[in-house]
C-alpha positions as CSV (number, residue, x, y, z in Angstrom):
1,M,138.2,124.6,-64.8
2,S,141.3,126.8,-64.5
3,S,144.6,125.2,-63.6
4,P,146.1,126.1,-60.2
5,S,149.0,128.6,-60.1
6,L,151.4,130.1,-57.5
7,F,151.0,133.9,-57.2
8,K,151.5,136.7,-54.8
9,A,148.8,139.2,-53.6
10,K,148.6,142.4,-51.6
11,V,146.3,142.7,-48.6
12,I,143.6,145.3,-49.2
13,K,141.7,144.8,-46.0
14,N,141.5,142.4,-43.1
15,A,138.1,143.1,-41.7
16,R,137.2,141.8,-38.2
17,L,133.6,140.5,-38.0
18,N,133.7,139.7,-34.3
19,V,136.1,138.3,-31.8
20,E,137.0,135.2,-33.8
21,H,136.0,135.8,-37.4
22,F,137.6,137.8,-40.2
23,I,137.4,138.5,-43.9
24,L,140.8,138.8,-45.6
25,S,140.6,140.7,-48.9
26,V,143.7,140.5,-51.2
27,R,144.5,141.8,-54.7
28,P,146.4,139.2,-56.8
29,E,149.3,140.3,-58.9
30,G,148.3,139.8,-62.5
31,I,145.0,138.1,-63.6
32,M,142.3,137.3,-61.0
33,P,142.1,133.4,-60.6
34,A,138.9,132.0,-61.9
35,A,137.8,130.0,-58.9
36,Q,134.5,128.0,-58.8
37,P,132.3,127.5,-55.7
38,G,133.7,124.7,-53.5
39,Q,137.3,125.2,-54.5
40,F,140.0,126.4,-52.2
41,F,143.4,128.1,-52.0
42,M,146.6,127.5,-50.0
43,L,147.7,130.7,-48.2
44,G,151.1,131.5,-46.7
45,I,153.2,134.5,-45.8
46,P,156.5,134.9,-47.8
47,G,159.7,134.5,-45.7
48,R,158.1,132.9,-42.7
49,L,159.4,129.5,-41.5
50,D,156.9,129.1,-38.7
51,P,154.4,128.0,-39.8
52,L,156.4,126.6,-42.7
53,L,153.5,125.2,-44.7
54,K,150.6,127.1,-46.3
55,R,147.1,126.6,-45.0
56,P,143.9,125.8,-46.9
57,F,141.1,128.3,-47.1
58,G,137.9,127.9,-49.0
59,Y,137.2,130.5,-51.7
60,F,134.6,132.9,-50.3
61,R,134.0,135.5,-53.0
62,V,135.4,137.9,-55.5
63,K,134.4,141.5,-54.7
64,E,135.4,144.2,-57.2
65,D,139.1,143.5,-57.7
66,A,139.6,141.5,-54.5
67,L,139.7,137.8,-53.7
68,E,138.2,137.3,-50.3
69,F,138.6,134.6,-47.6
70,L,136.4,134.2,-44.5
71,Y,138.3,132.6,-41.7
72,R,138.2,131.9,-38.0
73,L,141.0,132.2,-35.4
74,R,142.0,128.6,-34.7
75,G,145.8,128.4,-34.3
76,K,149.1,129.9,-35.1
77,A,148.5,130.4,-38.8
78,T,145.2,132.2,-38.4
79,A,146.6,134.2,-35.5
80,I,149.3,135.5,-37.8
81,M,146.7,136.2,-40.6
82,S,144.6,138.2,-38.2
83,V,147.3,140.9,-37.8
84,L,147.9,141.3,-41.5
85,D,147.4,144.8,-42.6
86,A,146.8,146.7,-45.9
87,G,149.9,146.5,-48.1
88,D,151.2,143.2,-46.6
89,E,152.0,140.4,-49.0
90,V,150.7,136.9,-49.1
91,E,151.6,133.9,-51.3
92,I,148.8,131.8,-52.7
93,I,148.4,128.5,-54.6
94,G,145.1,127.9,-56.4
95,P,142.4,127.4,-57.2
96,L,142.5,123.8,-56.0
97,G,140.1,120.9,-55.6
98,E,136.9,119.9,-57.3
99,P,134.0,122.4,-57.2
100,Y,130.3,121.7,-56.4
101,P,128.5,120.1,-59.3
102,L,125.4,122.0,-60.4
103,P,122.0,120.4,-59.9
104,K,119.9,118.9,-62.6
105,P,117.1,121.1,-64.0
106,K,114.0,121.5,-61.8
107,K,116.0,120.5,-58.7
108,V,116.0,123.0,-55.8
109,P,119.4,123.7,-54.2
110,L,119.3,123.3,-50.5
111,L,122.5,124.6,-48.8
112,V,123.3,123.4,-45.2
113,A,126.1,125.3,-43.4
114,G,127.6,125.0,-40.0
115,G,129.8,127.8,-38.7
116,T,132.5,128.9,-41.1
117,G,131.2,126.3,-43.6
118,I,129.2,129.2,-45.0
119,A,132.5,130.4,-46.6
120,S,132.4,127.5,-49.0
121,L,128.7,127.7,-49.7
122,Y,128.4,131.5,-50.1
123,P,129.6,131.7,-53.7
124,L,127.4,128.7,-54.6
125,A,124.3,130.5,-53.2
126,D,125.3,133.6,-55.2
127,A,125.7,131.5,-58.4
128,F,122.1,130.3,-58.1
129,G,120.8,133.8,-58.6
130,G,118.6,134.0,-55.5
131,E,117.0,130.6,-55.9
132,A,118.9,128.7,-53.2
133,L,117.5,127.7,-49.8
134,I,120.0,128.1,-47.0
135,L,119.9,126.5,-43.6
136,Y,122.6,127.9,-41.3
137,G,123.5,126.8,-37.8
138,G,126.1,127.5,-35.1
139,R,126.5,127.2,-31.3
140,N,125.6,130.9,-30.8
141,S,124.9,134.2,-32.6
142,D,128.6,134.9,-33.0
143,E,128.9,131.8,-35.3
144,L,126.2,133.0,-37.7
145,L,128.0,135.4,-40.0
146,L,126.9,137.8,-42.7
147,T,123.2,136.8,-42.3
148,E,121.9,140.1,-43.8
149,E,124.1,139.6,-46.9
150,L,122.9,136.0,-47.1
151,R,119.2,137.1,-47.2
152,G,120.1,139.1,-50.3
153,I,121.4,136.1,-52.3
154,C,118.9,133.3,-51.4
155,R,115.2,132.6,-51.5
156,V,114.9,131.3,-47.9
157,L,117.3,131.6,-45.0
158,G,116.7,129.4,-41.9
159,L,118.8,130.0,-38.8
160,A,119.5,127.8,-35.8
161,T,121.7,128.2,-32.7
162,E,122.3,125.7,-30.0
163,D,121.8,128.3,-27.3
164,G,118.7,129.7,-28.9
165,S,120.2,133.2,-29.3
166,V,119.2,133.4,-33.0
167,G,116.6,131.5,-34.9
168,V,115.4,128.1,-33.9
169,K,117.0,126.6,-30.8
170,G,118.9,123.5,-31.8
171,T,121.3,122.4,-34.4
172,V,121.2,122.9,-38.2
173,I,120.4,119.2,-38.5
174,D,117.3,119.8,-36.3
175,L,116.4,122.6,-38.7
176,L,117.0,120.5,-41.7
177,K,114.8,117.6,-40.4
178,E,112.0,120.1,-39.6
179,F,112.3,121.7,-43.0
180,L,112.1,118.3,-44.8
181,A,109.2,117.0,-42.8
182,G,106.3,116.2,-45.1
183,K,108.2,117.3,-48.2
184,N,109.3,115.3,-51.2
185,K,113.1,114.9,-50.5
186,N,113.7,114.2,-54.2
187,R,112.9,117.8,-55.1
188,H,116.1,119.0,-53.4
189,V,119.9,118.7,-54.0
190,V,121.7,119.2,-50.7
191,Y,125.1,121.0,-50.5
192,A,126.6,120.8,-47.0
193,C,129.8,122.2,-45.4
194,G,130.6,122.4,-41.7
195,P,131.9,120.3,-38.9
196,R,132.5,116.6,-39.5
197,G,129.6,115.6,-37.1
198,M,127.2,117.7,-39.1
199,L,128.3,116.2,-42.4
200,K,127.9,112.7,-40.9
201,A,124.4,113.6,-39.8
202,V,123.5,115.0,-43.2
203,S,124.8,111.9,-44.9
204,E,122.6,109.6,-42.8
205,L,119.4,111.2,-44.0
206,G,119.3,109.5,-47.4
207,L,119.4,112.8,-49.4
208,E,120.8,113.5,-52.8
209,G,123.7,115.9,-52.9
210,Y,127.2,116.7,-51.9
211,V,129.4,117.4,-48.8
212,S,132.5,119.5,-48.6
213,V,135.0,118.1,-46.1
214,E,137.4,120.2,-44.1
215,E,140.7,118.3,-43.7
216,R,144.2,119.2,-42.6
217,M,146.5,119.6,-45.6
218,A,150.2,119.9,-46.1
219,C,150.7,120.4,-49.9
220,G,147.2,121.0,-51.3
221,I,148.2,119.5,-54.6
222,G,147.8,115.7,-54.0
223,V,151.4,114.8,-53.4
224,C,151.7,114.3,-49.6
225,L,148.5,112.2,-49.1
226,G,148.1,113.9,-45.7
227,C,144.4,114.8,-46.4
228,A,143.2,111.3,-47.4
229,V,139.6,110.5,-46.4
230,K,138.0,107.1,-46.3
231,T,135.4,106.6,-49.0
232,S,133.2,103.7,-50.1
233,T,135.7,103.0,-52.9
234,G,138.9,103.4,-50.9
235,H,140.9,106.4,-49.7
236,K,140.8,109.6,-51.7
237,R,142.6,112.9,-51.4
238,A,140.5,115.8,-50.1
239,C,142.7,118.3,-52.0
240,K,142.5,116.5,-55.3
241,E,139.4,114.2,-55.6
242,G,137.6,116.5,-53.1
243,P,137.0,118.5,-51.1
244,V,133.5,118.0,-52.5
245,F,132.2,114.4,-52.5
246,R,128.8,113.0,-53.3
247,I,126.6,112.2,-50.2
248,G,127.2,108.6,-49.3
249,E,130.7,108.5,-50.7
250,V,132.6,109.6,-47.6
251,V,132.7,107.0,-44.8
252,F,132.2,108.9,-41.5
253,E,133.3,107.0,-38.5
């Protein structure tokens, strides 16, 4: 696994997918960082004091010579990011965190995504060479992103929306339970990323696999302890020991 580094990058494109979601494409100065699925980067804009701290964004993909991040408008930092234009400069630290472990032979990877949690799972699905199964849910159709691209990198894509606008009406947990009904759960290794409530529900199903937690971070390198999560063996740092944890390790309250 490559060591994290601080580097600058130029914005190539900041594509708007819908009202709230964007893909930021940047070209790093020097060598492209060798990120692995599940890792993340801390992004900031040089010279800005508000917000002062960089923000964590999961590695989405490398496309040609660009490092890409899928993000959603959530606050001041992402509002500033949303108006970045080609040629603007960003400052990045990474890759950071522990990646998703690969499954044992003959195990079927089952990826469970909620909303922008798909950003973390997309490169993992791609790495499985079309063999992954993906279950993807959101509140409505606007929260299900890049579904046609997803169909091209997985064996099965199941969709769920709470308002029934796309796929099955219900949550991705409803979809997961329906999918597993009557099947041997031991055949699958689950990889999940999404809202905390979704991860808690996945963790309660007695499955083998991993969850990637989304925590607020200040430094991203394990110094400030601001992203500590409660686990079965004590508190651990999402940025250092995580963000990927084995199912059953994180204590969701």
